[in-house]
C-alpha positions as CSV (number, residue, x, y, z in Angstrom):
1,M,20.3,87.5,-10.6
2,S,21.2,91.3,-10.1
3,A,24.7,92.5,-10.4
4,R,26.9,92.6,-8.2
5,L,28.8,96.1,-6.8
6,Y,31.9,97.0,-6.0
7,W,33.3,99.9,-4.9
8,D,34.6,101.0,-7.8
9,G,30.6,101.9,-9.5
10,S,29.3,104.7,-7.3
11,Y,26.8,105.5,-9.8
12,E,25.4,102.3,-9.6
13,I,25.7,101.8,-5.7
14,A,24.0,105.0,-5.6
15,L,21.2,103.9,-8.5
16,H,20.4,101.0,-5.4
17,L,21.0,103.4,-2.4
18,I,19.0,106.0,-3.9
19,N,16.1,102.7,-4.5
20,A,16.8,101.8,-0.8
21,H,16.1,105.3,0.4
22,P,13.7,106.7,-1.6
23,V,12.6,109.2,1.1
24,V,15.7,110.4,2.4
25,N,16.9,113.9,2.5
26,L,20.7,113.8,1.6
27,A,21.9,116.8,2.8
28,D,21.4,115.1,6.4
29,V,23.1,112.1,5.3
30,T,26.3,111.2,6.4
31,L,29.7,109.2,5.0
32,G,29.1,106.7,6.9
33,Q,25.8,106.0,6.7
34,I,27.1,105.5,3.2
35,F,28.9,103.2,3.7
36,E,27.1,101.0,6.2
37,W,23.8,101.2,3.7
38,T,26.1,100.0,1.1
39,V,27.6,97.3,2.8
40,A,24.1,96.2,4.0
41,L,23.3,96.6,-0.3
42,P,22.8,92.2,-1.2
43,E,24.5,92.7,-4.3
44,F,27.5,94.4,-2.7
45,A,30.1,92.1,-3.1
46,D,33.4,94.4,-2.3
47,D,35.3,94.2,0.4
48,P,33.9,96.9,2.9
49,V,38.0,97.7,4.4
50,L,38.8,98.9,0.7
51,V,36.9,101.7,1.1
52,N,38.2,105.1,1.1
53,D,36.8,109.0,1.7
54,G,37.0,109.5,-1.7
55,L,34.9,106.1,-2.6
56,L,32.3,107.4,-0.7
57,Q,32.1,111.2,-1.6
58,A,31.7,109.6,-5.1
59,I,29.1,107.5,-4.0
60,Y,27.2,110.3,-2.8
61,Q,27.5,112.9,-5.9
62,D,26.7,110.6,-7.9
63,W,23.7,110.2,-5.9
64,Y,23.1,113.6,-5.7
65,E,23.2,114.0,-9.5
66,E,20.2,111.5,-9.4
67,L,17.9,113.4,-7.4
68,P,15.3,114.5,-10.1
69,E,15.4,118.4,-8.7
70,N,19.2,118.4,-9.4
71,R,18.8,116.8,-12.9
72,I,18.9,118.7,-16.6
73,R,15.6,119.4,-17.6
74,T,16.2,119.0,-21.7
75,D,12.5,119.0,-22.6
76,R,12.8,122.9,-22.5
77,P,15.0,125.7,-24.5
78,P,17.8,126.8,-21.7
79,D,16.9,130.7,-20.4
80,I,19.0,132.6,-22.1
81,G,19.1,136.8,-21.8
């Protein structure tokens, strides 16, 4: 059984949304879509009424930071110059 998701778990929600929507262009995603997609997740167990823009923005930010092109590479030394 998967862990239940709640609004205060923005990182966990973001990971589930990445898996549920792997080819979405995040630049085109609205907070309304994040809300709809989150409450549609089977693991989501919180009250949809408790959401606010700050929570949705936190999910968006976590999602953005987890995209491969936004991750900091640690397998090479940093550019100095």
